[in-house]
N, C-alpha and C positions, 0 to 999 in steps of 0.2 A: 528481469533485473536490470537496473540502470548500469551503464558502463562506468568504469573507474574514472574515465576522463570527465564524464558528466557530473559525477559526484564531486570530483575535485573542483570543477568549475563552480558548482553550487557553493561549496565551502569558500572558494576564492572570492566570489561575489559577496557572500555574507560577511566575510572578514573586511572587505573593502567598504561595505556599507556601514560597518561599525566605526571605521576610522575616517571616512570621508563620504562625500555624496556620490551616488551612482549617476552616470549619465542616463538619459532617457532610454537609449538603446540597451544599456546594461540592465536597467530596471525591467525592461520588457523581456530580456533574455532570462533574467532571474525568475521572473514570474512564470515563464514558459517551462523552465527547468523544474521549478517547484511543482507545477501542475503535473508534469510528466512523472516526477518522483512519487507524488501522492497517488496517481493512477496505478503505478506499478506496485506500490505498497498495498493499496486496497485490494488489488487483484490477488496478490500473494496471500494476504490475510484471509480473503474469501476462500481460496483454495485450501488453506490450512484448516479453516473451520469446517469445510465440507468433509474432511476426514476425521472429525472429532465425534466421539460417541460419549454422551454424558451418562454416568451410572451413579445411582444413589447408593447409600451405605448398605442397602439390602441386596444390591446387585441387579436391580431393575434398570432397564434402559429408560432414561427420562429425557432423551434428546428431544428438543423442541420439534414439533411437527413441521414447522417452516423449514428447518434445517434438513430434516429427513426428506421432505418433498423436493428440495433443491438437489439433494444427493441423488434421489431416484430419477429426477428429470435428466440429470447429467449422465446417469448410467444407461438410459434408454438410447442415447445418441452415440 
């Protein structure tokens, strides 16, 4: 999870970008913070999906094989 300070800085830079122009240094910082945020989000989402089991209306497990394989791979280590 991204720290509250980093999230606040992302929002601060976004707000500034709407009202005025970001300096080159601020634009680079914003880009780096956004990349870190996306990496954290994707990792969290992947971990959430690894815990999901999809069941059809008849009660059969229809979880995609790719997801099952990923879950099994992680359980071995």
